[in-house]
N, C-alpha and C positions, 0 to 999 in steps of 0.2 A: 547375321540372319542366315539361316539354312539355305543353301544355294538353290534347292528345289522351290522353297516358298518364294525366294527371290525372283527366281524366273516366272513363277506363276503370276505374282503381283503385277510384274512388269508387262508379260503377256496380255492379261487382262486390260490393263491401262493402254496398251498400243492397240488392242483389238477395239476397244471403245473409241479412242481418239480417231482413228481411221475412218470409223463409221459416223461419228456424231456431226462433222460438220454438214450444214445443210445445202449440199449440191443438189444436182438433178436428181440423183438416185434417192436422197432424202425426200425431196419435193415429190417425187414419184410415189414413194412409199404412203406418204400422208395422203396423197391423191387417191390412190387405191383403197386405203382404208377407210377414207369418206366415201368413196363410191361403191366400193364392193364388201366392204366389212374388214374386220381386224385381220382375219387370216390370210386374206388375199394381200393385204398390207405386209404381214409378217412373212409370207412367203417370198414376196419381193425382196424384203430385207435378206433373206437366206441366200438368194441368188447373188446378191451383192457381196454377201459375206464370203461365199464359196470362191468367187473372183479375188477378193482380197487375200483369202488364205494362198493362192496360186501365186499371186505378186509376192506375199511375204516369203513363200519357200524361194522363189526365184531370188530375192534379195538375200535371204540367209545362206543360199547355197553359192552364192558369189558368181552370180551369172553376168560376169563382167562384158562378154560380148553382147547380150541383150541391152545391157546399160549403155555401152558404147554406141550401139545402134540407135538408141533412143536420143541420147545427147547428140549424135550426128544429125537426126531427123526430127528433132524437137519441134520444129516450127512446122514442119509438113504434118506431123502427127496432129498438133493443135488444130491446123485448118481442117484437115479431115474429119477430126472430133467434133469440131464446131458445127461442120456441115450436117454430120449425122444428128446431132441435138437439136439443129434448126427444123429438120425433118420430123424428129419425134415431138417437138415443142408444137408444131402446126397439127400433128395427130391429136394431142391432147386437147388442144383447143377447140377442135371439131367433135370431140367425143360427146356422146349422148349419155349423160348420167342414167337415165331411166333404162335405157338399152343395156348398159353395164351392169345394173342391178339384177334385172331379169337373167341375164347370162350366168351371174354369180350364183342366182338360186336354182339354175336348171342345169349346170354342168360343172363337173369337178375338172374338167380339162382345162379351166380357166386358170387353176393353180399352176398348172404345169407352164401354162404361156407366160404366167406372170413371173415365174422362177427363171425361166429362159431368158426371157427381155431383160430382166435385171441382170441377169448374169452377163450377157452380151454387151449391154450398155456400160456397165461397170469395167468390163474386160477390154473394152474399146478405148480406154483411157491408161495407156501404160506408163503416163507420166506419175501415176501413184507410186511407182518404184522409188522416186527421189523422196517422197514422204516417208516411206518405209526405212529408206538409208538414213534420213534424219533422225526418225524416233529410234533405229536400232542404236544409233551412235548416242543420242541424248540419254537414253536409258540403260547404256551399256547392257544391251539385251543379252548376248552371249559372251560371258566371261572366258579368259583363256583356259581355266580348270574346268570348264563345263564338260560333262561326258554327253554322249549321244542321246541317253534318256533325258537330259535336261533339254536339249534341243526338241525332242517329241513333245515333252511337257510345254515348252514354250509355244510351239505352234498350235498344240490344243488349247492352250489358254487365251492366244490370239482370237481363234474362231469362236470360243466360248464368249469372250468379252463382245465380239461383233454381234453373235446372236443375242446377248443380253439386251444389248442397246435396242436391237430392232423389237425385241419383246415388249421392252419398257416403252418406247415411243409409240407403237401401235397400240399399246394399252390405253396410253393417255389420250391419244387421238380418239380412240373408239369410245371412250368414256363421254366426248363431247359430240360424238357424232350424231346422236339422237336430236341435237339442237338444230340440225340443218335439214331442210327440205330438198326436193329435188332441184327446185330453181336455184337455191342458194348453192348447190353442189355445182350447178352448171356454171354459175359465176366464178365459182372457185377454179373449176377446170379452166376456163378461159384466162383467168389470171394467172394460174400457174404456167398455162401455155406460153402466155406473153412473156413472163419471167424467164422461162428456159430459152425462149427464142433471143431475148434481149442479152442473156448472159452468153448464148452462143454466137451472137453478132458481135459482141465485144471480143471475144476469144479469137474468132475468125480475123478481126481487124488487126488485132495485136500479133497474131501469127503471119498475117501477110505483111505487116510493118517490119517486124523483125526478120522475116525471110528476105527481104529486097535491102534492108539496111545492112545484114550481115552477108 
């Protein structure tokens, strides 16, 4: 197989695999699509994709110092990240979907806010570096004979794969969005908030346990 095509296929696969797990950002993307429409959810995915690309670059460029720092402080980072997500889960739980819909219809600035918050939330989880390390190794992403152009093509393929995933998932969610009224979206907001809070508490407990046991 041609090396360029090899790199493109694996880059697309990595971009999709990093984005696809339904973690807090995936849940947030669905929540915003239901609350404010498809493009709000898609812009949220773009913010996450940009953060993922930065971590892919750090991994590919061999940022051993960063990786060593994360390994040495993994438990502390997990604890801090969990606390951030608890606060965000409470925020989602208390959101008013009717107010969100009015904001989405009245101001394009909400797209900027959606992008920035998704970027910051994703970027606050540096443990994603280890996922990239595993995927790069699993797919033999950069072969020894790869040239600089193949690296550029590889990173572009990763971001295209990630963006394609968010485009697809928001398209599907938007198709069923009309079946939900404001009250049902309100219940979904609360359910999603509870899920994120529960995930964060579990992460916090594990981080505390590992911190004191190690």
